[in-house]
N, C-alpha and C positions, 0 to 999 in steps of 0.2 A: 441972404434970402438962399433956401435949400435949392440946390439945382438937381435936375435927373441925373447927372453924373454921380452926385455926393449921393442920391437915394439908391442908385444901382450900387453903389461900393458897399453901402451898407445892409442891402438887402442880400448881396452875395456873400458877405461876411456872416449875417445871420444864418443863412442857408447851410454854408460850410459847417457852422458850430452843430446846427440841429441834425445834420447828416452825420457827423463824428458821434455827437451826443444827444439823441433823441428825449431823452427824458428833461432837457433843458426847455423843452418847448412845452411840458406840462405844468399846470398851475390852477390857481382859483382865485377867483376874481371876488372879492368880497366888499359889499356896499351896505351901509345900515341907513334906514330910511326912519325919519319918526316924525308924527305929526307935531306941528309947531302952534298952530292956531286953527281951529276949524277945520278945513280941509287941506290948508296949507302944510307942505312936507318940507323937509330938510333931509338931502342924501349926503352922506358923505364916503367917500372912497379914498383912502390915502390923503393927500393933501387937498383935493378936491372936493368942494361943496356944490351942490346943485339944488335949486329949488323949483318946486312945483306946486300947483294950485289948480283950481277949478273955475270956471266962469260964473259971475253972480249969478246967474241964471241957474245953476244947478246947487247953489249954496255955499260957493267959493268967494274969495276975495278979490279973484282975477289979479294976483300980485305977482304971478310966474307964468311961465309956459305949462300946458296941461302934459300930463304923462304920455299922451296920444301925441303931441308934438315932438316930445324928445324922443319918441319910440321912432317916428318917422323920420327924426333926424339921424337916428342912431343907424338905421338903415341906408339912409342917403350918404350919409358922412362914409360910414363902413365901405358902399360902393365905390363911393369917390377916390377915397385913398387906396383902396384895393386896385383901381384900374389905373392910378397914377404910379402905385409901386411897379405893378407890371410892364407899363409903357418904359418905365425908366429901366427895367430890366432886360425889356426885348429890345431897346435902342429904339422906341417910337416917339418921336417928337411930338410933344402935346403945346399948343398954343393956348386952348381954353377946355376946361372940362367941367361940366354941371351934372346933377342929378336931381330930378324932380320927382317926388314921391306922391302918389295921388291913393289915398286909400278910400274904400267906401265902408261905411259902418251904421248901423241901426241903435241909436240910443235907448231903443225901444227896449232891447235886450238888457241893456244896463240898469234900468228902471222897471224890469219885471214885467213890460207890457207887450212883448213880442217873443216869439218862439225863436227868432235868428239867434244865432252864435253872438256872445257879447264881442268877441274880437271883430277883426276886420272881415268883412264879406267879400272883398278883394283887394289886391294890392297891385297897382302899375307902377313903372317907373320909366322913365324918359331918359336917356343919356345924351346930353350934346355935347360933343366933341370938334373941338376946331385942331386940324392938326395939317402937316404938309404931307404925312403920311397918305399911303393908298386905301381905301376903304375897306377892301380885304384886310391889309394890314389892323387898321382899328376895330374891325369886326372880330377878328382872331385876339386881339388884346381884350376886348370885353368880354368875348367866352372864356377866356382865361381867367379873367379877374372875378366872373361869376363865379366859376368852379372853385374858385378859393377864398371866397367872401365869407367870412363868421356870421354876418348878420344876415346876409340873404340865406344863409344855411338855417339860421334859427328862426326866420320868418317863414321859411318853407317847409320845414319839417317838423315834425312833433317832438317836442323836447319832455324828457321825463322831467316832472316838477314834483319833488318830495316836501311835503309840509311837515315843520314840526312846529309845537305851541310849547312856549312858557309860560303857564299862567301864574299870576302872582295877584293874590288876594288882596285888596287894598282896605283899609280901615274905614274908608270912607262909606256911607251907604247909598 
């Protein structure tokens, strides 16, 4: 089991390396997603494989989580990991930590029957922390963790999305 001391030591090592060579922190994540059957998808990134699908109600097979569930999981786990990283760095003991993501949506936008945005209308998150530390220390930790959270940033700030299309004409008609 990884302890907060182990996490802190690795955090400090990476922080020092990135201070000395900031270019080490730059990179590009690449994942490839393909339709497997109907609405079922398989996404590969490195050695990892993720499956997604939609409910039977909308034409999927319900064989895996929806993209929305994975998106909420990405935000929740990024926040939880970030809070634990910073708790370790700041020497704030954590007995338990949980992040609950609540996201409001309007499926009418997906199906063209609503003028709302097709993304989330609002996202709320509840952080549950059990710690012997003071409330002030925990609130400081959460604020620092939020400031450095990649996926809180992705969900909070408009990102540039650049589409490219590679069209391959098939022989089938």
